[in-house]
N, C-alpha and C positions, 0 to 999 in steps of 0.2 A: 263802257267795256262790257261785252256780253258775259253774263254770269257763267255760262258753260266754259268760256275761254279762261276766265279768272280761276275757276275751280281746277281746270286742267293744269294751268301754270303753277298754282299752289301745290297741287299733288306732285308735279314733277320735281319741284324744289325740295319738298319734304322727302320724297323717295330718294333723290340723289344724296341729300345730307344723311338720311337714315342709313342707306347702304354703306356709305363711307365711314360714318361714325361707328356703326355696329360692327362692321368688318374689322376695322382697326382695333377697336376695343377688345373684340374676341381674340384676335391674333396676339395682341400684347399680353392679355391675361393668360392665355395658354402658354405662350413662349416664356413668360416670367415663371409660371408654375413648373414648367418642364426643365428649363435651362438656367433659371435665375435672371434677375433684372438686366444685368449688363450684357451677358451673352445673348439672352433672348432678344433684347432690343437690337443688338448688332446683327443678329440673324435676320430679323425682319427687314432691317435697312438693306442688308445684302441681297435678300430676295427681291425687294422692290427695285433696287438698282439693276439687277439682272433682268427683271421683267420689263422695266422701263426702257432699257437699252434696246431690247428686241422689238418692243412696241414702236419705238421711234423709228427704227430701221424699216419696219413694216409700213408705218405711216408715210414715211418719206418716199419710199420706192414702190409701195404697193400699187399706185396707179399705173405704173409701167407694166407690172405683172398682170393687172386687170386688162389692160389694152391688149396684151399678148394672148391671154386666155380667151378673151371675147372677140378677138380678131377685129378690133375696132379700126375705123377710118375716120379721120377728122374731117368735119364739114366746114367749108368756108362760106362767107356770104355770096361769093361769086360762083359757087358750085352750080353747074347747069341742071343737075337733077335734084339735089337736096339743099340748095341754097335757101329755099323757103323754110326749112327746118331751123336753120341758123337764125333767120329773121324772126321766126316764131319765138325761139328762146330769148332772143334779144328784147323782144317786146315784153315778155314776162319779166325779164331781168329789170327792165325800166320800171315796171309796176312795183318792184320790190326795192327800188332805190339803189341798184347795183351800178357803180360807175363803169365797170368793165364787164363785158359779157363773158360768162363761163365758156370754156372750150366745149364745143359740141361734137359728139362722136356718134357714128352708127356702128352697131355691133352685129356681126354676121353670125348669129346663133339662132336656133330654130324655135325659140319660145318668146312670147310677148312680154316685154319688161322695159322699165326705164330705171336708171339709178344715178345717184350723185356720188361723186368721190373727188379725191384731190389731196394735195399736200402743199406745203410752202414752196417746194421746188418744182412740182408738177403743175401747180395752179388749180383753180376750181374747174371741175369737169362735170358734164352731164352726158349720159349715153342713152340712146334709144335703140332697141333691137329692131331689125327689119320687120318682123311680124307685127309689132305694135303699131308701126307706121301704116300698115295695111288694115289693121283692125279698127283704129280710131280715126275720127274726123279731126280737122284742125282745131276746132274749139275744145274738143276733149283732150287733145294733145297739149293744148295750152294749160288746161287744168292740171294735167299730169306734170307738166313742166313747173307749174306753181308749187306742186308738192315737193318735187326734187329740189327746186331752188330754196324752198323752206328748210331743207336739211342743211344746205350750204349756209344759209342765213343764220340758222340757229347753232351752227358748229356742232352738229350731232356726232360726226365722226370723232372729233376730239373729246367730246364729253363722254361718249360711250367707251372710248378707249381708256380714259382715266378711270371710270367706274368699273370697267371690266378687269382692272388690276386686282380688285378685291377677291373674286373667286379664285384667281390664280395664286394670289398670296396665301390664301387659306389652304389651298390644295398643296402647295409646295411646303408650307409649314407642316402640314399633316404628313407629308412624305419624309421630312426630317425627323419628326417624332416617331414615325413607323420604324425607321432604321435605327434611330437612337435608342428606342425602347427594346428593339430586337437584339442589339449587340452591346449596349453600354449600360442599360438600366437607368438611364436618365442622366442629364448633364450636370445636375447640381448635387448629386450624391444623396438626396433626400427621398427620391421618388422610386417607386417600384417599376422595374423595367416592363413587366407585363401590363401595368396600368398605362404607362406612356405609349406602349405599342397600341393599345386599344384606343387611346385618345387620338393617336395618329390616324387610325382607320376612321374614327368618327369625324375628324377634321376634313379628311378627303371626301367623306359623304356630305358634310355641311357645305363644302365648296359647291356641290351641285345645287343645294338650296339657294345659295347666293347667286348662282347662275340663273335660277328662276327669277330672282329679284331683278337681275339685270335685264332679262327678257321682258319683265313687267315694265321697267323703265323704258325699254326700247319701244314697246307698244305705245306708250304715252308719247314718245317722240314722233312716232309715225302718225299718231292722231293729231299732234300739233302741226305736223307738216300738212296734213289735210286742211286744218284750220287756216294755215297760211294761204293755201290755194283759194279757199273760199273767201278770204278777206281781201286778197290783192288782185285776183284775176276776175275780170268781168264775166259773170256767169259761171264762175269757178265751182260753186257748190253743186249746181245741177249737173254740169258737165263731168265733174269728178265722180259723182254718183253713177252716171251712165258708163263712164270708163271702167269703174270697178265691176259693174254688172257685165259689161262686154268681156272683160278679161276673164271673169269667172265662167261665163257661158262658152267662151271660145275654147277653154280647156276641158269643160265638162258640159256638153250640150244637154245633158239630162238634169242639170242643176236646177232649172226652173221647176220641173216636175217634182224633184226631191224636196225643194223648199215648200212647194204647194202642199205636199202630203204631210210634212213634219212641222213646217212653220218655224222650226228652230233646230238647226243642225250645226255641225262644225265642219262642213264640207270642205270649202277652200278658204283658208284664213290668211293666206299670204300672196302677195304679188310676185314673190321671188321663187326661183328654182322650179318653174314649171317644166315638165318633161314630155308631155304628150303633144301631139300635133294640134294646131289651132283650127277652128271651124269658123265659118262666116256666122255673124250674129245679127239677126234682124233687130232693128232699133226698138220695135214694140216689145220684143221679148225682154230686152234690157230694161225698158221702163217698167214692165210688169214685175220683174225681179226686184227692182228698186222699191216699188210699192210694197212688196211682200216683206222686204228687209225692214222697212220703216216700222212695221208692226210685229216683228219677230221678237220673241222672248229668248234671249241667249243666256244659257247658264254661265256662271262665272268661270268655270273650268274649261269652257269650250276652246279657248285659245291659250291655255296656260303654258303650253310648250312651243308656242309660235312667237315669231319676232314681229308679226303684224297683228293688229286687232282683228277679230272676227268681222267680216264685211258688214254684217248687220249693225254692229256697234259703230262702225265708221259712218255708215249712212245716217244712223240716228243722231250721232254727234253733229254731223253736218247740218241736219235739220234744225238744230238749235242755234246755228250761227246766223246772225243778221249783221250786215254791214252798217 
């Protein structure tokens, strides 16, 4: 097993356990202090049930809302125009040991992207936007498909949904403390209302810190999906690197010059939510940008607010992967 992959897996496990344990321990301690053990525990359970219910609804029916928002059209293997895309995803699915091919969709939106989603009632799905089909060649699209299938394979949606309960739990507990301190002076009769009020504000602020922890975990899951493409798709490492460079350059044609001048920036760190028009990208420009990224020194804070790692970090991790 590649050392970089082992290190990434261990870090993901530790981060997941750490966020869950630290979040629950903090919530229990604060709730016990403010409301007493019995009421505090009951409040935490009530908040979790409330959040879990809405997360489950979003998880089950979210894919249908995504299809509506992205104006997606399902692609069949017999589609005269895009049947090749279904076959491409089917090939990558076989590489990953999938018995059933995920449903394949084309999204009619003006930015290049691909994403995986799904639920028990909607099934596993992968969508490609029209611009990304024009931007990347088939080998690069296979590498992107390997990344997205990695998300489905690793159950990233479910994992991040579960871990994402922690910031919400802390925020709503802070909300209860805020109003409890403002009006009642504390639930167990021992605490100063002003102090509980301040603790509530602090907890709502701490929920933002935990959201940063969740983003950190999300970036590791994205990196792990990159690893999946490199390990399962023939030529996946090189083609995913080129795809990342083309996606960056299509949205910011000046990105190559910016990286040449600075050699370390946080220009574009995510493949999601592009809003500008795309540009044609010469292959040699993409290769040159990849080479620059391989030697870029990226500060730790460059992608701290992003859900994807800085592209240079992604390229450097891929460089460490050997089948």
